[in-house]
N, C-alpha and C positions, 0 to 999 in steps of 0.2 A: 059275142063278147065273152061270155063265160064258157064257151065251147072249147076255147083254147086253154092248154094246160098252164101257160104262164099267167093267165087271169086267176086261176085257182091259187097258184103260188103267191101271187101278189095279194090276193084277198086274205089268205092265211097269215102272211107277213104283217099285213095291216092290223088284223085282229089281235095278234100277239103283241104288236107294238102298243096298241092302246091298252092292253091288259097290263103291261109293265108299269103304267102310271099308278096302278093301285096295288099291285102285288109287291111284296118285300123281296129285295135282292140280297140283303145282308142284315144281320141283327147282331147287336152287341152294345157296348157302352160307348156313346158318342163323345165328341169333344167337350160337350157341356156336362160330362159325367152323369148323364142320365142312363141308367141301366135299362136293358131290354128295349133299346131304341132300334127302329127299323129304317132301312134305307130303301126308299121307293123312288119312282120316277119323278115325284113332285118335290124332291129335296131342294134343288136349286132351280133358278129361272132358266139358265142355259139348258139344263137337262130336260125341263118341260118343253121348251121351244123345239129342241132337236127331236125329242120323242114324237111330238105332234107333227113336226115336219116330215118325219119318216113315214108315219101312218098316212098322212095326206098325200105324200108323193106316191106311195104304193096304190092308194085308191085312185088318184088321178091317172096313173099309168094304165090302170085297167081299162079306162075309157078311151085311151089313145091307140086303140088297136089298128086304126087306119094309118097312123104315122109311127111306124116301127122304129125309125131312127130316134125320134124324140122319146119314145117309150123306153128304149134301151139306155138313153142318156139319163133320164129321170131315175131309172132303176140303178144305174151306176152311181148317181148322186146319193141315192138312198143307202147304198152299200157303204159309201164313204162316210156319210153321216152316222151310220150305225157303228162304224169303227171308232169314230170320234166319241160317240155316246158310251161305248164300252170303256174307252180311256177315261172319260169323266167319272164313270162308276168306280173304276179302279182308283182314281185320285180321291174320291169321296171315302172309299173304304179305308184308305191309308190314314184318314183323319180320325178314325175310330181308335179308342184307347183300349189296350189290353186284347184279350182273346174274344173273338166273335165267331159267328157261324154264317157261312154262305148258304142261302136258301136254295131249294131245288128250283124255284122259279127263276133263278139267275140263268138257267139254261134257256130261257125264253130268248135271250139276246143271241145265243148261238143258233137257235132255231130260226129267228128272224133273218140273220145273216145267211144261213143256208137256203132259205126259201127265196130270198132276194137274188142270190147267185143262180139258183135253179131257174128263176124267172128270166134273168138276163141271158142265160144260155139258151133257153127256149125261144126267146125273142130273136136272138142272133141266128138261131137255126131257121126260124121262119123267114128272116130277111135273106139268108143264103138260098133258101128254097125258091123264093120269089125271083131273085136275081137269076138263078139257074133256069127257071121256067121262062123268063123273059128272053134269055139268050137263045133258047130253043125256038122261039117264034119266028 
């Protein structure tokens, strides 16, 4: 299970996803005019649901190593949900008033997306390898 590189990529993506629930992505004055307000993954209900779904999809995909087609589909769904989540963060940042600062932990979303893409490529590579070996038999 963890011998394959895609399992490592999925595990790292899952860990970073759950870390985004607590770490700040943006800080500034929010729409309620509260200064030094932080934007985290717990800001709105859709952001929490999508963040948890991405983390769980990555964890579930690790254990589906026997069913590579389903594993790559779940990873693709996680990539799509991460893109939606990045859009939701962008929309929430637009609601902040005045000048704010993007936190260094905002890079977690880029890292998550990168690791999910690397996992999907590795799973597809494994699937091609199995198809090629079956053809040779």
